[in-house]
C-alpha positions as a printed NumPy array, in Angstrom:
array([[  18.31 ,   -8.363,  -92.441],
       [  18.446,   -4.845,  -91.055],
       [  20.643,   -2.473,  -93.046],
       [  21.601,    1.092,  -92.211],
       [  22.421,    3.13 ,  -95.308],
       [  24.945,    5.932,  -95.117],
       [  25.211,    8.914,  -97.452],
       [  28.012,    7.4  ,  -99.56 ],
       [  25.87 ,    4.36 , -100.359],
       [  22.827,    6.473, -101.218],
       [  24.787,    8.909, -103.402],
       [  26.308,    6.021, -105.357],
       [  22.878,    4.401, -105.627],
       [  21.4  ,    7.637, -107.006],
       [  24.309,    8.093, -109.423],
       [  23.767,    4.554, -110.726],
       [  27.496,    3.898, -110.865],
       [  29.229,    0.579, -110.227],
       [  29.285,    1.127, -106.475],
       [  25.586,    1.94 , -106.686],
       [  24.969,   -1.353, -108.464],
       [  26.741,   -3.143, -105.605],
       [  24.568,   -1.293, -103.08 ],
       [  21.405,   -2.119, -105.035],
       [  22.308,   -5.801, -104.869],
       [  21.989,   -5.747, -101.068],
       [  18.641,   -3.957, -100.8  ],
       [  16.19 ,   -6.681, -101.791],
       [  14.423,   -8.057,  -98.762],
       [  16.311,   -5.833,  -96.318],
       [  14.766,   -3.573,  -93.706],
       [  16.314,   -0.207,  -94.577],
       [  17.076,    2.45 ,  -91.971],
       [  19.191,    5.565,  -91.741],
       [  19.852,    8.561,  -89.546],
       [  17.614,   11.601,  -90.058],
       [  20.415,   13.777,  -91.429],
       [  20.991,   11.497,  -94.455],
       [  19.   ,   13.739,  -96.794],
       [  21.1  ,   16.792,  -95.892],
       [  24.34 ,   14.882,  -96.521],
       [  23.129,   13.538,  -99.866],
       [  21.857,   17.001, -100.851],
       [  25.282,   18.46 , -100.049],
       [  27.101,   15.814, -102.098],
       [  24.822,   16.307, -105.113],
       [  25.187,   20.099, -104.889],
       [  28.977,   19.698, -104.822],
       [  28.847,   17.462, -107.914],
       [  26.776,   20.142, -109.657],
       [  29.214,   22.918, -108.678],
       [  32.087,   20.78 , -109.98 ],
       [  30.302,   20.333, -113.314],
       [  29.758,   16.593, -112.884],
       [  25.941,   16.81 , -112.722],
       [  23.511,   19.146, -114.452],
       [  20.842,   20.96 , -112.469],
       [  18.245,   18.686, -114.069],
       [  20.181,   15.584, -113.006],
       [  20.357,   16.859, -109.429],
       [  16.606,   17.61 , -109.482],
       [  15.866,   14.058, -110.647],
       [  18.087,   12.535, -107.982],
       [  16.547,   14.662, -105.239],
       [  13.105,   13.446, -106.305],
       [  14.378,    9.86 , -106.219],
       [  15.842,   10.463, -102.749],
       [  12.497,   11.709, -101.446],
       [  10.822,    8.517, -102.738],
       [  13.345,    6.112, -101.184],
       [  11.69 ,    3.609,  -98.878],
       [  14.18 ,    4.05 ,  -96.038],
       [  13.102,    4.69 ,  -92.467],
       [  14.824,    7.865,  -91.285],
       [  15.302,    7.695,  -87.535],
       [  15.765,   10.725,  -85.281],
       [  19.047,   11.578,  -83.653],
       [  18.412,   11.056,  -79.946],
       [  20.56 ,   11.811,  -76.945],
       [  21.307,    8.107,  -76.533],
       [  22.417,    7.811,  -80.165],
       [  24.649,   10.863,  -79.751],
       [  26.293,    9.251,  -76.722],
       [  26.929,    6.017,  -78.623],
       [  28.361,    7.978,  -81.551],
       [  30.528,   10.065,  -79.214],
       [  32.145,    6.876,  -77.929],
       [  33.45 ,    6.313,  -81.496],
       [  35.069,    9.762,  -81.758],
       [  38.672,    8.54 ,  -81.874],
       [  38.248,    6.363,  -84.964],
       [  35.749,    7.987,  -87.321],
       [  34.035,   11.28 ,  -88.125],
       [  31.046,   12.401,  -86.092],
       [  28.711,   11.99 ,  -89.087],
       [  29.92 ,    8.447,  -89.753],
       [  29.71 ,    7.602,  -86.055],
       [  25.968,    8.281,  -86.11 ],
       [  25.456,    5.67 ,  -88.843],
       [  27.66 ,    3.131,  -87.056],
       [  25.916,    3.733,  -83.726],
       [  22.517,    3.273,  -85.371],
       [  23.595,    0.02 ,  -87.037],
       [  24.836,   -1.29 ,  -83.697],
       [  21.693,   -0.173,  -81.897],
       [  19.486,   -1.953,  -84.466],
       [  21.776,   -5.015,  -84.458],
       [  22.128,   -4.548,  -88.188],
       [  24.865,   -3.896,  -90.689],
       [  26.04 ,   -0.617,  -92.188],
       [  25.91 ,   -0.4  ,  -95.966],
       [  28.565,    2.085,  -97.077],
       [  30.811,    2.636, -100.074],
       [  33.311,    4.533,  -97.918],
       [  36.258,    2.146,  -97.772],
       [  37.987,    4.128,  -95.007],
       [  34.933,    3.638,  -92.832],
       [  34.875,   -0.095,  -93.589],
       [  38.507,   -0.354,  -92.434],
       [  37.908,    1.786,  -89.338],
       [  35.001,   -0.267,  -87.963],
       [  35.496,   -3.868,  -89.07 ],
       [  32.646,   -6.275,  -88.614],
       [  29.752,   -3.809,  -88.814],
       [  29.925,   -2.897,  -92.511],
       [  28.638,   -4.918,  -95.448],
       [  31.501,   -5.892,  -97.737],
       [  31.265,   -4.34 , -101.192],
       [  33.623,   -4.863, -104.14 ],
       [  37.12 ,   -3.784, -103.128],
       [  38.305,   -2.291, -106.407],
       [  38.045,    1.507, -106.557],
       [  35.59 ,    3.012, -109.002],
       [  36.536,    6.247, -110.789]])
């Protein structure tokens, strides 16, 4: 199965929280892809967690190293992908639209822990546990 990982799924995976465990359960045997800007989004989220006092600098360093080792094919943002994402502009954010457009283009599924995104684009996202995780 082809899976496209978004930043929420990767951040939870790196944090090793319950959502991350759910993500991990879908990875075995999957062909993993993402959009090229994933690393910047994950970096931003980890930096925010550090600024908020939730992660130490050492913990962020370790997670950034783990991110760089992830066996996920990062695909470039092309003009065609931008056009497909633009068509989704009324329902989801531009960043999320790139992940959704890539999943559709690859005829795969989007693995996300963003429940708003799951509700906004039914049928493309992999279902993860519905109960919120603190």
